[in-house]
C-alpha positions in Angstrom: 0.0 0.0 0.0 1.3 3.5 -0.9 1.0 6.2 1.7 2.0 9.9 1.1 3.5 12.2 3.7 3.6 16.0 3.6 4.5 18.9 5.9 7.6 20.9 6.6 9.7 24.0 6.3 11.0 23.2 9.8 11.9 20.1 11.6 9.0 20.7 14.0 6.6 19.8 11.3 8.7 17.0 9.8 9.4 14.8 12.8 5.8 14.0 13.6 5.5 12.6 10.1 8.6 10.5 10.5 7.3 9.1 13.8 4.1 8.0 12.0 6.1 6.7 9.1 8.0 4.4 11.4 4.7 3.0 12.9 3.3 2.6 9.4 6.3 0.5 8.5 5.9 -1.6 11.6 2.2 -2.2 11.0 2.3 -3.4 7.4 3.9 -3.5 4.0 3.8 0.2 3.0 5.5 2.3 0.4 6.2 5.8 1.7 6.7 9.0 -0.3 7.3 12.4 1.1 6.1 15.5 -0.8 7.8 18.7 0.2 10.2 21.5 -0.6 13.9 20.8 -1.5 15.1 23.6 0.7 13.1 22.7 3.7 14.1 20.3 6.5 11.9 17.6 5.1 14.2 16.9 2.1 17.2 16.0 4.2 15.3 14.2 6.9 13.3 12.1 4.4 16.4 11.1 2.6 18.1 10.1 5.9 15.1 8.0 6.8 15.1 6.2 3.4 11.8 7.7 2.3 11.3 8.5 -1.4 11.0 12.3 -2.0 9.0 14.4 -4.5 9.9 18.1 -4.8 6.9 20.5 -4.6 7.3 24.3 -4.8 6.0 26.2 -1.8 6.6 29.5 0.0 5.2 31.3 3.1 1.8 32.8 2.4 1.2 34.4 5.9 3.5 37.4 5.2 3.0 41.2 5.3 5.1 42.4 2.4 3.0 42.5 -0.9 5.8 41.1 -3.0 6.4 38.1 -0.6 2.6 37.6 -0.5 2.3 37.5 -4.2 5.2 35.1 -4.4 3.6 32.8 -1.8 0.3 32.7 -3.7 2.0 32.0 -7.0 4.0 29.2 -5.3 0.9 27.8 -3.8 -0.8 27.6 -7.3 2.4 26.3 -8.9 3.0 23.7 -6.1 -0.6 22.5 -6.3 -0.2 21.7 -10.0 3.1 19.9 -9.4 1.8 18.0 -6.4 -1.3 16.9 -8.4 0.8 15.5 -11.1 2.9 13.5 -8.6 -0.2 12.3 -6.7 -2.0 11.2 -9.9 1.2 9.3 -11.0 1.9 7.7 -7.6 -1.8 7.0 -6.6 -1.2 6.8 -2.8 -4.1 5.4 -0.7 -4.0 8.3 1.7 -2.0 11.5 2.5 -0.9 12.3 6.0 0.0 16.0 6.3 1.5 17.7 9.4 1.1 21.4 8.5 3.6 24.1 7.7 3.6 26.0 4.5 5.2 23.1 2.6 2.0 21.0 3.1 -0.5 23.5 1.8 -0.1 22.8 -2.0 0.1 19.0 -1.4 -3.1 19.0 0.6 -4.9 21.1 -2.0 -3.7 18.8 -4.7 -4.9 15.7 -2.8 -8.5 16.9 -3.0 -8.1 17.4 -6.8 -6.4 14.0 -7.3 -9.0 12.2 -5.2 -6.5 11.2 -2.4 -8.1 11.2 1.1 -6.3 13.5 3.5 -5.6 13.3 7.3 -4.2 16.6 8.7 -2.2 16.6 12.0 -2.4 19.7 14.2 0.6 19.7 16.5 -0.3 23.0 18.2 -3.0 23.9 20.7 -4.8 26.0 18.1 -4.7 25.8 14.3 -2.5 28.2 12.3 -3.0 29.3 8.7 -1.7 26.1 7.1 -3.9 23.7 9.1 -7.0 25.8 8.7 -6.3 25.8 4.9 -5.7 22.1 4.8 -8.7 21.2 7.0 -11.2 22.2 4.3 -9.8 19.4 2.2 -9.3 16.8 5.0 -11.4 13.8 5.9 -10.1 14.0 9.5 -8.0 16.5 11.5 -6.0 14.7 14.2 -5.2 17.0 17.2 -2.3 16.8 19.6 -4.4 18.2 22.5 -8.1 18.4 23.3 -8.2 22.2 23.3 -8.0 22.2 19.5 -11.0 20.0 18.7 -13.6 22.8 19.1 -11.8 24.8 16.4 -13.3 22.5 13.7 -16.8 21.4 12.7 -18.4 18.7 14.8 -17.1 15.2 13.9 -14.1 16.6 11.9 -11.4 16.4 14.6 -10.1 13.6 16.9 -7.5 13.7 19.7 -4.6 11.4 19.0 -1.7 13.1 21.0 1.6 14.1 19.6 3.6 11.4 17.8 7.2 11.0 18.9 10.0 8.8 17.6 11.4 6.8 20.4 15.0 7.6 21.1 17.6 4.9 20.3 19.0 2.9 23.3 22.0 4.7 24.7 25.4 3.1 23.8 27.3 1.2 26.5 29.6 3.4 28.5 33.3 3.3 27.6 35.6 1.6 30.0 36.5 3.4 32.3 33.6 5.9 32.2 34.5 9.6 32.2 33.3 11.8 35.0 29.6 12.7 34.5 29.2 16.0 32.7 26.3 16.9 35.0 26.3 16.9 38.8 23.4 14.8 40.0 23.3 16.8 43.2 22.5 20.1 41.4 19.2 21.1 39.7 19.6 21.3 35.9 18.1 24.2 33.8 17.8 23.4 30.0 17.6 26.5 27.7 16.8 26.0 24.1 15.4 28.4 21.5 15.1 26.1 18.6 17.5 25.1 15.8 18.0 28.7 14.7 18.2 30.0 18.2 16.3 32.8 20.0 18.5 35.9 20.6 16.2 37.5 23.2 16.2 34.3 25.3 20.0 33.9 25.0 20.6 37.5 26.0 18.4 37.1 29.1 20.2 33.9 30.1 23.6 35.5 29.7 22.5 38.2 32.2 21.0 35.6 34.6 23.9 33.1 34.6 25.9 34.5 37.6 22.9 34.0 39.8 21.6 30.7 38.3 25.0 29.1 38.5 25.3 29.6 42.2 22.5 27.2 42.8 22.2 25.1 39.6 23.8 23.9 36.4 22.7 25.1 33.0 22.6 23.3 29.6 22.4 26.1 27.1 21.5 25.2 23.4 21.9 28.6 21.7 21.0 27.7 18.1 23.7 27.8 15.4 23.1 31.5 14.5 23.9 32.8 18.0 26.5 30.4 19.3 29.7 32.4 18.7 28.2 35.5 20.3 27.1 33.7 23.4 30.4 31.9 23.7 32.3 35.2 23.6 29.8 36.8 26.1 30.3 33.9 28.6 34.1 33.4 28.2 34.9 35.3 31.4 32.8 33.2 33.7 34.7 32.1 36.8 36.1 28.6 36.5 33.7 27.3 39.3 30.8 28.5 37.2 32.2 27.2 33.9 32.1 23.7 35.3 28.3 24.1 35.7 27.7 25.7 32.3 27.3 23.5 29.3 27.2 25.4 26.0 26.0 23.9 22.7 25.0 25.4 19.4 22.6 22.5 18.6 21.8 19.0 19.7 20.1 16.0 18.1 19.8 14.4 21.5 17.1 16.8 22.9 15.2 13.8 24.4 18.2 13.0 26.6 18.7 16.6 27.5 15.1 16.9 28.6 15.3 13.7 30.6 18.3 15.1 32.5 16.7 18.5 33.2 14.6 19.8 36.0 13.4 23.0 34.3 13.3 24.1 30.7 13.3 27.6 29.2 12.0 27.4 25.7 9.9 28.8 22.9 6.5 27.3 22.6 6.6 25.9 19.0 4.8 22.8 17.8 7.2 20.2 19.1 7.0 21.5 22.7 3.6 20.0 23.2 4.9 16.6 22.4 8.5 16.5 23.6 7.9 18.3 26.9 4.8 16.2 27.7 6.7 12.9 27.0 9.5 13.9 29.3 7.3 15.6 32.0 9.5 18.6 32.0 8.2 21.8 33.6 8.8 24.8 31.3 9.0 28.6 31.3 7.5 29.0 27.8 8.5 32.2 26.0 6.5 32.3 22.7 7.8 33.9 19.6 6.0 36.3 17.4 3.4 33.9 16.0 0.1 33.4 17.6 0.3 29.6 17.6 3.2 29.8 20.0 1.3 32.1 22.3 -1.6 29.8 22.4 0.6 26.8 23.0 2.1 28.6 26.0 -1.3 29.6 27.2 -2.6 26.0 26.9 0.4 24.5 28.9 0.0 27.2 31.6 -3.8 26.6 31.8 -3.0 23.0 32.6 -0.5 23.9 35.3 2.4 22.5 33.3 4.2 25.7 32.4 4.8 29.3 33.2 3.8 31.5 30.3 6.3 34.4 30.0 5.6 36.9 27.1 8.8 38.0 25.4 8.1 41.7 26.4 8.4 40.6 30.0 11.5 38.5 29.6 13.3 40.6 32.2 11.4 38.5 34.8 13.1 35.3 33.6 16.0 35.5 36.1 13.7 35.5 39.1 11.2 33.1 37.7 13.8 30.4 37.2 15.4 31.0 40.6 11.9 30.6 42.2 11.4 27.3 40.4 14.9 26.1 41.4 14.1 26.7 45.0 10.5 25.3 44.9 10.9 21.6 44.3 7.3 20.9 45.3 6.0 23.2 42.6 8.3 21.7 40.0 7.1 18.2 40.8 3.4 19.3 40.5 4.2 20.9 37.2 6.0 17.7 36.1 3.0 15.6 36.9 0.6 17.9 35.0 3.0 18.0 32.0 3.1 14.2 31.9 -0.7 14.1 32.0 -0.9 15.9 28.7 1.1 13.3 26.8 -0.2 10.3 24.9 2.6 7.8 24.5 0.7 5.8 21.8 0.1 8.8 19.5 2.2 7.6 16.6 0.6 4.2 16.5 -2.9 5.7 16.8 -2.2 8.0 13.9 -0.7 5.3 11.8 -3.7 3.1 12.3 -6.0 6.1 11.4 -4.1 6.6 8.1 -4.2 2.9 7.2 -7.9 2.7 8.0 -8.6 5.7 5.7 -6.5 4.2 2.9 -8.2 0.8 3.3 -11.7 2.4 3.3 -10.8 4.3 0.1 -9.5 1.1 -1.6 -12.7 -0.7 -0.7 -15.0 2.1 -2.0 
């Protein structure tokens, strides 16, 4: 059976599709094809996972500049035509789309090509791409229950956020090196996404002298801001430097979250899944887009996060110090964060996709 995947632009929209792809492979004999942009994260990730790839033109449509908007609309039309040709040639039984601008032309083409569509909403509320795709979809699968009422009755179901299980850790080398983190100290994990978040990094630099007196900090700056942060923290005293672990990027975020007691992060799509799976309390600092603000509001309303708007980021220093000192509050937030997660989400979504494809084949 052939199954199509779409969604991307950033890894946050691609990795849920990969998690579902792994479950699809485990459940049956499927042939997977990923439809996306060549310049987006989906191209490299699909190739790495051994999934066939079809290039489809796409650009951001939710932009303010008239020239960029015109380009986005043109790319949507052009991409829809390209995707329709691919879909009509490949004839997949169903399309699973995870949102992002790269999925919009593919979802539109699926309707034209007669391919049933399931859309996954990773956020607490739908952004432009998911709202656009939902009109063509048979089902909208939601990561959290707060999103269901945003769609017509019977259109949406709650599946949870699909995650790829981390590989088993390698055996320790003999003899094992000293542990990089002190198990006696609380650990603060700071991450602003793969591209970084300069405002968060700046606030953390200012807070480090106080945080490092009572905790250790794992700081993932993003590649674009790493050198600046490294220079800004080069003069930390040696006793503090042993507690400060600076990285530009990590592909082992699941392990970093498992080791942490508190996270300071943006509130993008992946936070709802990754933080819930690890049960990690978070100070969520949303970026400019409304979906991040709503994600942060959702987590805060469930008692799993502190929502800190970026224009109030000066409060970050004391907020984190308060959480470091209040272990009881952290444990309560951890329990509430875990309650949001659904560990079987990837399998449930894979079953949903296969059921739709089988129903279409029998029609």
